[in-house]
BALOBA-1460 file (C-alpha; in Angstrom, 3 decimals):
// residues 412
<rec num="1" residu="m" x="53.336" y="47.171" z="36.794"/>
<rec num="2" residu="a" x="54.080" y="49.046" z="39.992"/>
<rec num="3" residu="t" x="57.208" y="51.621" z="39.620"/>
<rec num="4" residu="s" x="58.811" y="52.337" z="43.031"/>
<rec num="5" residu="t" x="57.269" y="55.685" z="42.905"/>
<rec num="6" residu="d" x="53.932" y="54.388" z="42.637"/>
<rec num="7" residu="i" x="54.490" y="52.066" z="45.979"/>
<rec num="8" residu="q" x="56.413" y="54.933" z="48.030"/>
<rec num="9" residu="e" x="52.991" y="57.643" z="46.950"/>
<rec num="10" residu="s" x="50.567" y="55.063" z="47.622"/>
<rec num="11" residu="a" x="52.307" y="54.086" z="50.837"/>
<rec num="12" residu="q" x="51.723" y="58.207" z="52.026"/>
<rec num="13" residu="a" x="48.023" y="57.455" z="50.891"/>
<rec num="14" residu="l" x="47.513" y="54.557" z="52.883"/>
<rec num="15" residu="f" x="48.804" y="56.708" z="56.248"/>
<rec num="16" residu="c" x="47.173" y="59.618" z="55.011"/>
<rec num="17" residu="a" x="43.773" y="57.322" z="54.763"/>
<rec num="18" residu="l" x="44.453" y="55.690" z="58.672"/>
<rec num="19" residu="a" x="45.572" y="59.541" z="59.944"/>
<rec num="20" residu="n" x="42.194" y="60.781" z="57.929"/>
<rec num="21" residu="r" x="39.865" y="57.799" z="60.248"/>
<rec num="22" residu="v" x="41.269" y="58.720" z="63.744"/>
<rec num="23" residu="g" x="41.150" y="62.672" z="63.347"/>
<rec num="24" residu="t" x="43.442" y="64.956" z="65.208"/>
<rec num="25" residu="a" x="42.188" y="62.946" z="69.009"/>
<rec num="26" residu="g" x="43.439" y="59.894" z="67.789"/>
<rec num="27" residu="l" x="46.849" y="61.080" z="66.087"/>
<rec num="28" residu="p" x="48.949" y="60.659" z="69.801"/>
<rec num="29" residu="k" x="47.895" y="57.356" z="70.505"/>
<rec num="30" residu="f" x="48.279" y="55.764" z="67.114"/>
<rec num="31" residu="f" x="50.944" y="58.156" z="65.242"/>
<rec num="32" residu="d" x="53.672" y="58.074" z="67.364"/>
<rec num="33" residu="k" x="56.898" y="56.394" z="66.142"/>
<rec num="34" residu="e" x="58.675" y="56.374" z="69.495"/>
<rec num="35" residu="k" x="55.820" y="54.225" z="70.631"/>
<rec num="36" residu="y" x="55.678" y="52.117" z="67.482"/>
<rec num="37" residu="p" x="59.552" y="52.441" z="65.667"/>
<rec num="38" residu="t" x="58.556" y="49.730" z="63.023"/>
<rec num="39" residu="y" x="55.759" y="49.196" z="61.141"/>
<rec num="40" residu="l" x="54.807" y="46.122" z="62.422"/>
<rec num="41" residu="d" x="54.336" y="47.758" z="65.699"/>
<rec num="42" residu="f" x="52.488" y="50.171" z="64.235"/>
<rec num="43" residu="k" x="50.224" y="47.526" z="62.412"/>
<rec num="44" residu="t" x="49.978" y="45.091" z="65.229"/>
<rec num="45" residu="n" x="48.441" y="48.271" z="67.246"/>
<rec num="46" residu="w" x="45.910" y="49.270" z="64.767"/>
<rec num="47" residu="n" x="44.635" y="45.649" z="63.771"/>
<rec num="48" residu="k" x="44.387" y="45.083" z="67.594"/>
<rec num="49" residu="t" x="42.506" y="48.237" z="68.356"/>
<rec num="50" residu="f" x="40.336" y="47.931" z="65.509"/>
<rec num="51" residu="k" x="39.245" y="44.420" z="65.087"/>
<rec num="52" residu="t" x="36.718" y="45.227" z="62.697"/>
<rec num="53" residu="l" x="38.736" y="47.664" z="60.661"/>
<rec num="54" residu="s" x="42.177" y="46.277" z="59.517"/>
<rec num="55" residu="i" x="44.552" y="48.067" z="57.716"/>
<rec num="56" residu="e" x="43.904" y="45.672" z="55.418"/>
<rec num="57" residu="k" x="39.979" y="46.529" z="54.925"/>
<rec num="58" residu="a" x="41.053" y="50.226" z="55.031"/>
<rec num="59" residu="f" x="43.219" y="50.094" z="52.315"/>
<rec num="60" residu="r" x="40.658" y="48.353" z="50.405"/>
<rec num="61" residu="d" x="38.183" y="50.869" z="51.796"/>
<rec num="62" residu="h" x="39.663" y="53.867" z="51.613"/>
<rec num="63" residu="v" x="42.658" y="54.022" z="49.229"/>
<rec num="64" residu="k" x="42.830" y="53.997" z="45.547"/>
<rec num="65" residu="s" x="46.264" y="52.797" z="44.740"/>
<rec num="66" residu="g" x="46.401" y="52.311" z="40.876"/>
<rec num="67" residu="k" x="48.915" y="49.707" z="40.195"/>
<rec num="68" residu="a" x="50.370" y="49.364" z="43.603"/>
<rec num="69" residu="s" x="49.124" y="46.325" z="46.323"/>
<rec num="70" residu="l" x="48.895" y="46.546" z="49.516"/>
<rec num="71" residu="s" x="51.795" y="43.639" z="49.946"/>
<rec num="72" residu="q" x="54.276" y="45.781" z="48.133"/>
<rec num="73" residu="i" x="53.302" y="49.363" z="50.412"/>
<rec num="74" residu="e" x="54.093" y="46.950" z="53.397"/>
<rec num="75" residu="d" x="57.308" y="45.544" z="52.110"/>
<rec num="76" residu="l" x="58.315" y="49.464" z="51.578"/>
<rec num="77" residu="l" x="57.016" y="50.298" z="54.900"/>
<rec num="78" residu="h" x="58.958" y="47.151" z="56.651"/>
<rec num="79" residu="g" x="62.282" y="48.089" z="54.406"/>
<rec num="80" residu="v" x="62.320" y="44.671" z="53.089"/>
<rec num="81" residu="k" x="64.922" y="46.154" z="50.407"/>
<rec num="82" residu="e" x="66.262" y="48.510" z="52.625"/>
<rec num="83" residu="t" x="70.488" y="46.978" z="53.146"/>
<rec num="84" residu="s" x="71.051" y="49.903" z="55.418"/>
<rec num="85" residu="k" x="69.762" y="49.235" z="59.013"/>
<rec num="86" residu="y" x="70.046" y="53.415" z="59.798"/>
<rec num="87" residu="k" x="67.440" y="53.687" z="57.109"/>
<rec num="88" residu="k" x="65.040" y="50.836" z="57.398"/>
<rec num="89" residu="h" x="62.318" y="52.513" z="58.711"/>
<rec num="90" residu="d" x="62.520" y="55.627" z="56.907"/>
<rec num="91" residu="w" x="59.434" y="55.519" z="54.637"/>
<rec num="92" residu="y" x="57.355" y="54.417" z="57.255"/>
<rec num="93" residu="y" x="58.482" y="57.131" z="59.518"/>
<rec num="94" residu="s" x="58.508" y="59.426" z="56.055"/>
<rec num="95" residu="s" x="54.884" y="58.341" z="55.991"/>
<rec num="96" residu="l" x="53.328" y="58.688" z="59.371"/>
<rec num="97" residu="e" x="55.145" y="61.711" z="60.124"/>
<rec num="98" residu="i" x="53.540" y="63.196" z="56.828"/>
<rec num="99" residu="a" x="50.085" y="62.201" z="57.689"/>
<rec num="100" residu="k" x="49.963" y="63.100" z="61.382"/>
<rec num="101" residu="k" x="51.135" y="66.896" z="59.976"/>
<rec num="102" residu="l" x="48.700" y="66.996" z="57.469"/>
<rec num="103" residu="i" x="45.852" y="65.842" z="59.554"/>
<rec num="104" residu="q" x="46.677" y="68.361" z="62.596"/>
<rec num="105" residu="d" x="47.408" y="71.641" z="59.823"/>
<rec num="106" residu="i" x="44.736" y="70.284" z="57.328"/>
<rec num="107" residu="a" x="41.946" y="73.082" z="57.948"/>
<rec num="108" residu="k" x="44.757" y="75.802" z="57.433"/>
<rec num="109" residu="i" x="44.705" y="75.065" z="53.965"/>
<rec num="110" residu="s" x="40.286" y="75.800" z="54.246"/>
<rec num="111" residu="n" x="38.536" y="75.579" z="57.379"/>
<rec num="112" residu="k" x="36.031" y="73.217" z="55.351"/>
<rec num="113" residu="f" x="38.471" y="70.637" z="55.789"/>
<rec num="114" residu="s" x="37.856" y="70.629" z="59.593"/>
<rec num="115" residu="y" x="35.980" y="67.314" z="58.982"/>
<rec num="116" residu="v" x="38.531" y="65.673" z="58.354"/>
<rec num="117" residu="k" x="40.424" y="66.334" z="61.276"/>
<rec num="118" residu="a" x="37.668" y="64.696" z="63.628"/>
<rec num="119" residu="g" x="37.639" y="61.902" z="61.803"/>
<rec num="120" residu="n" x="35.097" y="61.781" z="59.453"/>
<rec num="121" residu="w" x="35.945" y="58.848" z="57.011"/>
<rec num="122" residu="q" x="32.532" y="58.769" z="54.959"/>
<rec num="123" residu="d" x="32.909" y="58.934" z="51.228"/>
<rec num="124" residu="v" x="36.525" y="59.615" z="51.094"/>
<rec num="125" residu="f" x="39.456" y="58.315" z="49.265"/>
<rec num="126" residu="w" x="42.817" y="59.009" z="49.504"/>
<rec num="127" residu="r" x="44.287" y="58.354" z="45.671"/>
<rec num="128" residu="h" x="47.461" y="57.716" z="43.923"/>
<rec num="129" residu="g" x="47.128" y="56.591" z="40.087"/>
<rec num="130" residu="d" x="43.466" y="55.811" z="40.028"/>
<rec num="131" residu="k" x="41.030" y="56.325" z="37.186"/>
<rec num="132" residu="e" x="38.496" y="58.617" z="38.565"/>
<rec num="133" residu="v" x="40.699" y="61.347" z="40.236"/>
<rec num="134" residu="m" x="44.545" y="61.293" z="38.792"/>
<rec num="135" residu="d" x="43.910" y="59.775" z="35.200"/>
<rec num="136" residu="n" x="41.043" y="62.562" z="34.736"/>
<rec num="137" residu="m" x="43.313" y="64.977" z="36.009"/>
<rec num="138" residu="v" x="45.500" y="64.139" z="33.319"/>
<rec num="139" residu="v" x="43.011" y="64.247" z="31.088"/>
<rec num="140" residu="l" x="41.823" y="67.768" z="32.423"/>
<rec num="141" residu="f" x="45.637" y="69.232" z="32.006"/>
<rec num="142" residu="k" x="46.031" y="67.811" z="28.634"/>
<rec num="143" residu="k" x="42.972" y="69.530" z="27.073"/>
<rec num="144" residu="a" x="44.239" y="73.392" z="28.813"/>
<rec num="145" residu="n" x="47.686" y="72.793" z="27.897"/>
<rec num="146" residu="d" x="46.552" y="71.507" z="24.197"/>
<rec num="147" residu="y" x="44.469" y="74.641" z="24.452"/>
<rec num="148" residu="q" x="48.008" y="76.305" z="25.634"/>
<rec num="149" residu="k" x="49.609" y="75.441" z="22.517"/>
<rec num="150" residu="v" x="46.883" y="76.920" z="20.035"/>
<rec num="151" residu="l" x="47.321" y="80.211" z="22.162"/>
<rec num="152" residu="v" x="51.291" y="80.129" z="21.550"/>
<rec num="153" residu="k" x="50.589" y="78.949" z="17.696"/>
<rec num="154" residu="n" x="48.444" y="82.077" z="17.240"/>
<rec num="155" residu="s" x="50.356" y="84.512" z="18.958"/>
<rec num="156" residu="k" x="53.069" y="85.240" z="16.581"/>
<rec num="157" residu="g" x="55.339" y="86.398" z="18.667"/>
<rec num="158" residu="g" x="53.184" y="87.834" z="21.221"/>
<rec num="159" residu="n" x="53.277" y="87.711" z="25.721"/>
<rec num="160" residu="v" x="51.749" y="84.506" z="25.562"/>
<rec num="161" residu="a" x="52.846" y="82.264" z="28.475"/>
<rec num="162" residu="r" x="54.324" y="78.786" z="26.876"/>
<rec num="163" residu="a" x="52.368" y="75.426" z="27.293"/>
<rec num="164" residu="f" x="54.120" y="73.034" z="30.124"/>
<rec num="165" residu="a" x="55.788" y="70.016" z="28.760"/>
<rec num="166" residu="d" x="54.396" y="67.803" z="31.264"/>
<rec num="167" residu="i" x="52.112" y="68.034" z="33.991"/>
<rec num="168" residu="n" x="54.328" y="68.148" z="36.562"/>
<rec num="169" residu="k" x="54.827" y="71.755" z="35.749"/>
<rec num="170" residu="w" x="50.860" y="72.814" z="36.260"/>
<rec num="171" residu="t" x="50.793" y="70.448" z="39.022"/>
<rec num="172" residu="t" x="53.567" y="68.455" z="41.490"/>
<rec num="173" residu="a" x="50.490" y="66.719" z="43.164"/>
<rec num="174" residu="d" x="51.957" y="63.218" z="43.924"/>
<rec num="175" residu="i" x="48.392" y="61.997" z="45.696"/>
<rec num="176" residu="y" x="44.630" y="63.119" z="46.164"/>
<rec num="177" residu="f" x="42.431" y="63.700" z="48.649"/>
<rec num="178" residu="a" x="39.153" y="63.515" z="47.108"/>
<rec num="179" residu="a" x="35.320" y="63.214" z="48.479"/>
<rec num="180" residu="e" x="32.718" y="61.785" z="46.278"/>
<rec num="181" residu="s" x="31.335" y="65.009" z="45.397"/>
<rec num="182" residu="a" x="34.979" y="66.088" z="43.672"/>
<rec num="183" residu="k" x="35.244" y="62.910" z="42.393"/>
<rec num="184" residu="r" x="31.577" y="63.400" z="40.326"/>
<rec num="185" residu="q" x="32.536" y="67.159" z="39.465"/>
<rec num="186" residu="i" x="36.035" y="65.924" z="37.869"/>
<rec num="187" residu="e" x="33.848" y="63.281" z="35.651"/>
<rec num="188" residu="d" x="31.510" y="66.585" z="34.679"/>
<rec num="189" residu="m" x="34.424" y="68.416" z="33.790"/>
<rec num="190" residu="v" x="36.281" y="66.049" z="31.710"/>
<rec num="191" residu="k" x="33.145" y="66.214" z="29.542"/>
<rec num="192" residu="e" x="33.937" y="69.529" z="28.569"/>
<rec num="193" residu="s" x="34.865" y="70.399" z="25.283"/>
<rec num="194" residu="k" x="36.798" y="73.016" z="25.348"/>
<rec num="195" residu="l" x="39.144" y="73.944" z="28.541"/>
<rec num="196" residu="d" x="41.913" y="76.908" z="29.015"/>
<rec num="197" residu="y" x="44.116" y="76.932" z="32.344"/>
<rec num="198" residu="v" x="41.710" y="79.860" z="33.841"/>
<rec num="199" residu="k" x="38.925" y="77.896" z="34.215"/>
<rec num="200" residu="l" x="40.705" y="74.797" z="35.346"/>
<rec num="201" residu="n" x="42.634" y="76.138" z="37.592"/>
<rec num="202" residu="s" x="39.373" y="78.309" z="39.216"/>
<rec num="203" residu="f" x="37.767" y="74.645" z="39.231"/>
<rec num="204" residu="v" x="40.456" y="73.245" z="41.071"/>
<rec num="205" residu="s" x="40.729" y="76.048" z="43.521"/>
<rec num="206" residu="k" x="36.751" y="76.162" z="44.520"/>
<rec num="207" residu="l" x="37.221" y="71.949" z="45.053"/>
<rec num="208" residu="i" x="40.298" y="73.012" z="47.501"/>
<rec num="209" residu="t" x="38.149" y="75.399" z="49.237"/>
<rec num="210" residu="e" x="35.117" y="73.467" z="49.681"/>
<rec num="211" residu="g" x="37.180" y="71.340" z="51.357"/>
<rec num="212" residu="t" x="36.484" y="68.505" z="48.353"/>
<rec num="213" residu="l" x="39.751" y="67.885" z="47.005"/>
<rec num="214" residu="l" x="43.233" y="68.310" z="47.952"/>
<rec num="215" residu="p" x="46.436" y="67.683" z="45.410"/>
<rec num="216" residu="l" x="49.196" y="66.507" z="47.650"/>
<rec num="217" residu="s" x="52.800" y="66.773" z="46.602"/>
<rec num="218" residu="l" x="55.261" y="64.849" z="48.684"/>
<rec num="219" residu="k" x="58.864" y="64.850" z="49.789"/>
<rec num="220" residu="k" x="60.239" y="62.010" z="51.867"/>
<rec num="221" residu="q" x="60.773" y="63.479" z="55.251"/>
<rec num="222" residu="p" x="61.107" y="61.208" z="58.178"/>
<rec num="223" residu="n" x="62.079" y="63.923" z="60.838"/>
<rec num="224" residu="q" x="60.511" y="66.767" z="61.130"/>
<rec num="225" residu="v" x="57.301" y="67.868" z="58.073"/>
<rec num="226" residu="t" x="56.340" y="71.219" z="57.376"/>
<rec num="227" residu="i" x="52.971" y="71.964" z="54.880"/>
<rec num="228" residu="k" x="53.443" y="74.621" z="52.616"/>
<rec num="229" residu="k" x="50.680" y="75.578" z="50.092"/>
<rec num="230" residu="v" x="51.588" y="76.642" z="46.629"/>
<rec num="231" residu="n" x="49.998" y="79.094" z="44.175"/>
<rec num="232" residu="f" x="47.466" y="80.033" z="46.723"/>
<rec num="233" residu="n" x="48.820" y="83.633" z="47.344"/>
<rec num="234" residu="r" x="50.221" y="85.222" z="43.891"/>
<rec num="235" residu="p" x="51.645" y="88.281" z="45.269"/>
<rec num="236" residu="q" x="53.640" y="86.662" z="47.790"/>
<rec num="237" residu="e" x="54.967" y="83.461" z="45.290"/>
<rec num="238" residu="e" x="56.043" y="86.154" z="42.990"/>
<rec num="239" residu="k" x="58.141" y="88.359" z="46.406"/>
<rec num="240" residu="d" x="60.091" y="84.942" z="47.065"/>
<rec num="241" residu="i" x="61.102" y="84.265" z="43.558"/>
<rec num="242" residu="d" x="62.370" y="87.745" z="42.488"/>
<rec num="243" residu="i" x="64.860" y="87.452" z="45.495"/>
<rec num="244" residu="l" x="66.448" y="84.660" z="43.648"/>
<rec num="245" residu="e" x="69.654" y="85.372" z="41.914"/>
<rec num="246" residu="y" x="72.346" y="83.992" z="40.102"/>
<rec num="247" residu="g" x="74.870" y="82.832" z="42.099"/>
<rec num="248" residu="g" x="77.389" y="81.171" z="40.071"/>
<rec num="249" residu="h" x="78.460" y="78.027" z="39.052"/>
<rec num="250" residu="s" x="80.646" y="75.048" z="40.071"/>
<rec num="251" residu="d" x="84.055" y="74.179" z="38.838"/>
<rec num="252" residu="w" x="83.248" y="72.770" z="35.566"/>
<rec num="253" residu="k" x="85.783" y="71.589" z="33.230"/>
<rec num="254" residu="p" x="84.945" y="69.899" z="29.401"/>
<rec num="255" residu="y" x="86.026" y="66.323" z="28.883"/>
<rec num="256" residu="v" x="88.796" y="65.727" z="27.263"/>
<rec num="257" residu="p" x="88.400" y="62.509" z="24.621"/>
<rec num="258" residu="k" x="91.042" y="59.581" z="25.838"/>
<rec num="259" residu="s" x="91.463" y="60.911" z="29.238"/>
<rec num="260" residu="d" x="90.144" y="59.221" z="32.263"/>
<rec num="261" residu="i" x="86.420" y="58.740" z="32.748"/>
<rec num="262" residu="s" x="86.716" y="59.656" z="36.774"/>
<rec num="263" residu="d" x="88.981" y="62.616" z="35.857"/>
<rec num="264" residu="y" x="85.675" y="64.755" z="34.677"/>
<rec num="265" residu="t" x="81.971" y="65.120" z="35.622"/>
<rec num="266" residu="r" x="79.132" y="65.545" z="33.438"/>
<rec num="267" residu="t" x="77.479" y="67.817" z="36.206"/>
<rec num="268" residu="l" x="77.444" y="71.421" z="36.067"/>
<rec num="269" residu="i" x="75.938" y="72.986" z="39.415"/>
<rec num="270" residu="i" x="74.367" y="76.717" z="38.638"/>
<rec num="271" residu="y" x="73.737" y="77.986" z="41.648"/>
<rec num="272" residu="m" x="69.818" y="79.813" z="41.977"/>
<rec num="273" residu="s" x="70.421" y="82.274" z="45.047"/>
<rec num="274" residu="k" x="73.436" y="84.425" z="46.561"/>
<rec num="275" residu="d" x="73.598" y="81.932" z="49.274"/>
<rec num="276" residu="k" x="74.058" y="78.838" z="47.222"/>
<rec num="277" residu="k" x="71.378" y="77.080" z="49.186"/>
<rec num="278" residu="l" x="69.149" y="76.455" z="45.798"/>
<rec num="279" residu="k" x="71.161" y="75.133" z="43.012"/>
<rec num="280" residu="m" x="70.229" y="73.480" z="39.703"/>
<rec num="281" residu="q" x="72.214" y="70.477" z="38.541"/>
<rec num="282" residu="l" x="72.181" y="70.454" z="35.052"/>
<rec num="283" residu="r" x="73.639" y="66.951" z="33.370"/>
<rec num="284" residu="h" x="72.979" y="64.856" z="30.346"/>
<rec num="285" residu="d" x="71.399" y="61.558" z="31.060"/>
<rec num="286" residu="p" x="73.586" y="58.835" z="29.470"/>
<rec num="287" residu="s" x="70.553" y="56.326" z="29.889"/>
<rec num="288" residu="t" x="68.034" y="58.480" z="28.324"/>
<rec num="289" residu="g" x="69.729" y="60.567" z="26.320"/>
<rec num="290" residu="v" x="68.348" y="63.704" z="27.786"/>
<rec num="291" residu="l" x="70.159" y="67.096" z="29.305"/>
<rec num="292" residu="k" x="68.243" y="67.850" z="32.654"/>
<rec num="293" residu="g" x="68.691" y="70.298" z="34.782"/>
<rec num="294" residu="i" x="67.178" y="69.286" z="38.814"/>
<rec num="295" residu="v" x="66.710" y="71.923" z="41.214"/>
<rec num="296" residu="q" x="67.158" y="71.033" z="45.206"/>
<rec num="297" residu="i" x="67.704" y="72.846" z="48.109"/>
<rec num="298" residu="v" x="71.159" y="72.253" z="49.451"/>
<rec num="299" residu="g" x="70.439" y="70.043" z="52.454"/>
<rec num="300" residu="a" x="67.096" y="69.566" z="52.038"/>
<rec num="301" residu="g" x="67.358" y="66.022" z="50.211"/>
<rec num="302" residu="a" x="64.477" y="66.273" z="48.072"/>
<rec num="303" residu="f" x="64.356" y="67.635" z="44.556"/>
<rec num="304" residu="e" x="62.177" y="70.715" z="44.350"/>
<rec num="305" residu="g" x="61.854" y="69.852" z="40.179"/>
<rec num="306" residu="s" x="63.327" y="69.617" z="36.911"/>
<rec num="307" residu="l" x="63.331" y="70.510" z="33.518"/>
<rec num="308" residu="s" x="64.574" y="69.734" z="30.300"/>
<rec num="309" residu="a" x="66.691" y="71.410" z="27.177"/>
<rec num="310" residu="g" x="63.170" y="72.537" z="25.316"/>
<rec num="311" residu="p" x="62.060" y="74.306" z="28.479"/>
<rec num="312" residu="i" x="65.317" y="75.754" z="29.178"/>
<rec num="313" residu="a" x="65.618" y="77.192" z="25.509"/>
<rec num="314" residu="d" x="62.226" y="78.714" z="25.697"/>
<rec num="315" residu="i" x="63.361" y="80.230" z="29.033"/>
<rec num="316" residu="l" x="66.454" y="81.294" z="27.181"/>
<rec num="317" residu="k" x="64.076" y="82.534" z="23.832"/>
<rec num="318" residu="g" x="62.612" y="85.191" z="26.494"/>
<rec num="319" residu="l" x="65.859" y="87.153" z="27.434"/>
<rec num="320" residu="d" x="68.431" y="86.539" z="24.220"/>
<rec num="321" residu="a" x="66.118" y="84.690" z="21.010"/>
<rec num="322" residu="s" x="69.545" y="84.440" z="18.998"/>
<rec num="323" residu="f" x="71.406" y="83.033" z="22.080"/>
<rec num="324" residu="s" x="68.840" y="80.649" z="22.645"/>
<rec num="325" residu="a" x="68.619" y="79.264" z="19.094"/>
<rec num="326" residu="t" x="72.364" y="78.798" z="18.553"/>
<rec num="327" residu="w" x="72.469" y="77.224" z="21.820"/>
<rec num="328" residu="m" x="70.172" y="74.687" z="20.731"/>
<rec num="329" residu="k" x="71.253" y="73.880" z="17.542"/>
<rec num="330" residu="d" x="74.357" y="72.800" z="19.392"/>
<rec num="331" residu="y" x="72.948" y="71.088" z="21.723"/>
<rec num="332" residu="n" x="70.440" y="68.811" z="19.258"/>
<rec num="333" residu="a" x="73.660" y="68.391" z="16.909"/>
<rec num="334" residu="a" x="76.049" y="67.046" z="19.825"/>
<rec num="335" residu="n" x="72.662" y="65.068" z="21.123"/>
<rec num="336" residu="k" x="71.917" y="63.632" z="17.347"/>
<rec num="337" residu="i" x="75.783" y="62.330" z="17.300"/>
<rec num="338" residu="f" x="75.449" y="60.921" z="21.223"/>
<rec num="339" residu="v" x="72.140" y="58.928" z="20.301"/>
<rec num="340" residu="a" x="73.933" y="57.112" z="17.162"/>
<rec num="341" residu="t" x="76.541" y="56.367" z="19.413"/>
<rec num="342" residu="k" x="74.121" y="54.618" z="21.593"/>
<rec num="343" residu="k" x="72.935" y="53.093" z="19.455"/>
<rec num="344" residu="i" x="76.412" y="51.088" z="18.147"/>
<rec num="345" residu="l" x="77.263" y="50.634" z="21.628"/>
<rec num="346" residu="d" x="73.795" y="49.285" z="22.044"/>
<rec num="347" residu="a" x="73.553" y="46.290" z="19.317"/>
<rec num="348" residu="e" x="77.783" y="45.675" z="19.937"/>
<rec num="349" residu="i" x="78.970" y="45.928" z="22.980"/>
<rec num="350" residu="k" x="75.947" y="46.256" z="25.570"/>
<rec num="351" residu="d" x="75.665" y="42.231" z="26.537"/>
<rec num="352" residu="k" x="79.068" y="41.489" z="25.577"/>
<rec num="353" residu="d" x="81.080" y="43.861" z="27.666"/>
<rec num="354" residu="r" x="78.735" y="45.980" z="30.290"/>
<rec num="355" residu="k" x="82.282" y="47.780" z="32.143"/>
<rec num="356" residu="r" x="83.318" y="48.605" z="28.586"/>
<rec num="357" residu="y" x="79.587" y="49.731" z="27.233"/>
<rec num="358" residu="d" x="78.927" y="52.009" z="30.553"/>
<rec num="359" residu="n" x="82.229" y="53.642" z="30.100"/>
<rec num="360" residu="e" x="82.002" y="54.405" z="26.502"/>
<rec num="361" residu="r" x="78.574" y="55.674" z="26.723"/>
<rec num="362" residu="e" x="79.314" y="58.146" z="29.440"/>
<rec num="363" residu="m" x="81.757" y="59.513" z="27.094"/>
<rec num="364" residu="a" x="79.472" y="59.662" z="24.435"/>
<rec num="365" residu="s" x="77.145" y="61.648" z="27.130"/>
<rec num="366" residu="a" x="80.155" y="63.870" z="28.138"/>
<rec num="367" residu="l" x="80.629" y="65.064" z="24.776"/>
<rec num="368" residu="v" x="77.045" y="66.763" z="24.400"/>
<rec num="369" residu="t" x="77.569" y="68.799" z="27.849"/>
<rec num="370" residu="n" x="80.988" y="69.839" z="26.181"/>
<rec num="371" residu="a" x="79.237" y="71.330" z="23.436"/>
<rec num="372" residu="s" x="75.915" y="72.614" z="25.936"/>
<rec num="373" residu="h" x="77.647" y="73.795" z="28.771"/>
<rec num="374" residu="p" x="80.351" y="76.247" z="27.922"/>
<rec num="375" residu="p" x="78.502" y="78.412" z="26.098"/>
<rec num="376" residu="l" x="75.612" y="78.734" z="28.470"/>
<rec num="377" residu="l" x="78.512" y="79.547" z="31.091"/>
<rec num="378" residu="k" x="79.703" y="81.900" z="28.999"/>
<rec num="379" residu="w" x="76.285" y="83.507" z="28.896"/>
<rec num="380" residu="l" x="75.399" y="83.440" z="32.512"/>
<rec num="381" residu="d" x="78.449" y="85.095" z="33.059"/>
<rec num="382" residu="k" x="78.528" y="88.111" z="30.828"/>
<rec num="383" residu="n" x="74.935" y="89.910" z="32.511"/>
<rec num="384" residu="k" x="74.378" y="89.101" z="35.826"/>
<rec num="385" residu="k" x="70.957" y="91.204" z="35.535"/>
<rec num="386" residu="r" x="69.715" y="88.606" z="32.801"/>
<rec num="387" residu="s" x="71.136" y="85.897" z="34.157"/>
<rec num="388" residu="d" x="68.894" y="86.626" z="37.665"/>
<rec num="389" residu="m" x="65.877" y="86.561" z="35.186"/>
<rec num="390" residu="f" x="66.764" y="83.271" z="33.768"/>
<rec num="391" residu="i" x="67.314" y="81.471" z="37.507"/>
<rec num="392" residu="r" x="63.775" y="82.827" z="38.427"/>
<rec num="393" residu="s" x="62.074" y="81.808" z="35.280"/>
<rec num="394" residu="v" x="64.034" y="78.457" z="35.586"/>
<rec num="395" residu="y" x="62.885" y="77.931" z="39.439"/>
<rec num="396" residu="t" x="58.983" y="79.407" z="38.575"/>
<rec num="397" residu="y" x="58.457" y="76.432" z="35.807"/>
<rec num="398" residu="a" x="60.680" y="73.583" z="37.290"/>
<rec num="399" residu="t" x="58.303" y="74.047" z="40.436"/>
<rec num="400" residu="a" x="54.559" y="74.509" z="38.990"/>
<rec num="401" residu="r" x="54.909" y="78.181" z="40.174"/>
<rec num="402" residu="s" x="53.940" y="79.658" z="36.745"/>
<rec num="403" residu="n" x="50.601" y="81.700" z="36.361"/>
<rec num="404" residu="n" x="49.269" y="79.264" z="34.902"/>
<rec num="405" residu="s" x="49.753" y="76.494" z="37.400"/>
<rec num="406" residu="a" x="47.210" y="74.962" z="39.899"/>
<rec num="407" residu="k" x="47.010" y="75.194" z="43.433"/>
<rec num="408" residu="y" x="48.318" y="72.112" z="45.881"/>
<rec num="409" residu="v" x="50.048" y="71.600" z="48.711"/>
<rec num="410" residu="i" x="53.555" y="70.426" z="49.732"/>
<rec num="411" residu="a" x="54.595" y="68.395" z="52.588"/>
<rec num="412" residu="k" x="58.756" y="67.922" z="53.183"/>
């Protein structure tokens, strides 16, 4: 079953395929939201112009969308479920603008992508959730990550980079452009019995340089789009990270039992830059029972990345092993109580009194942050130099900019 994310990212894959088909020369004629203010306008013009190459055929022949169907994608682009008239066409605009900008700038990623600008559409696919490329990239990631876990285990406290908690810390790519030759090479690489990040990242880099593979990370952007290369220039990445610093935190207060749930917030804001434009929202999610830090650029809308309690503890361990162990122990103890409480609530009142259920579940969640937030704040405020290192490590890991992360491109 397709999720909303599957549908959104497949919509982008569709528009990238269409922009790929017309090339830079055709973009002004077709990819103009002033001329075609709705997806219906765009589709009508496209199908009228390309009588033997309808959007339906383009989707069938050059998009691999995994679980998302064209009808689901078009409902999104039409804004069928959007209640705000001001946002009704945002996903259409975002898909159109990102695809247009990407095709215009794709040769800046590698000059070998120039054929895409010319409208060359043979043997290429834009993919999300497909078996041949995206699923196989997951297989390659798992092999390299499992090998990294072995290195960490055998290091006996040595300076070995932690394994990633999930694939989004290796690459945040949501869709892939892949030529047939890249698909075949990926299938061959899957057969490798042993794989580390040095070999895997070199392989991905080679395919990008050849112009046969493009991992693309998407941020909803219905207006002005920028294309940014990530992990292509390590020295520059490190310079960008090194200017980040601990900028303080929000005026968070612990939850007091029996008080009104509206009198407090479970969300702690930790500022990751002096100007407070970069922040991490650290909160406990009562629906999943997970403490998560979400990194966001203030005003930009889209999230930059996230990480959970485990990776946060790993980062703390590299800076203060004693504090990391204590913090994680306290968090785990509090969260264990939360999980037990939620289990009782699920069984006894979830289906009987939803309002009371949500309220009591949130109160139980707040007790987790009561245990985890105060000691972390005290630790952050005690030593700014150390806290700066924490901020940089959080950003590096959460946004897939670690030494073991792969090259990818962000459209935002």
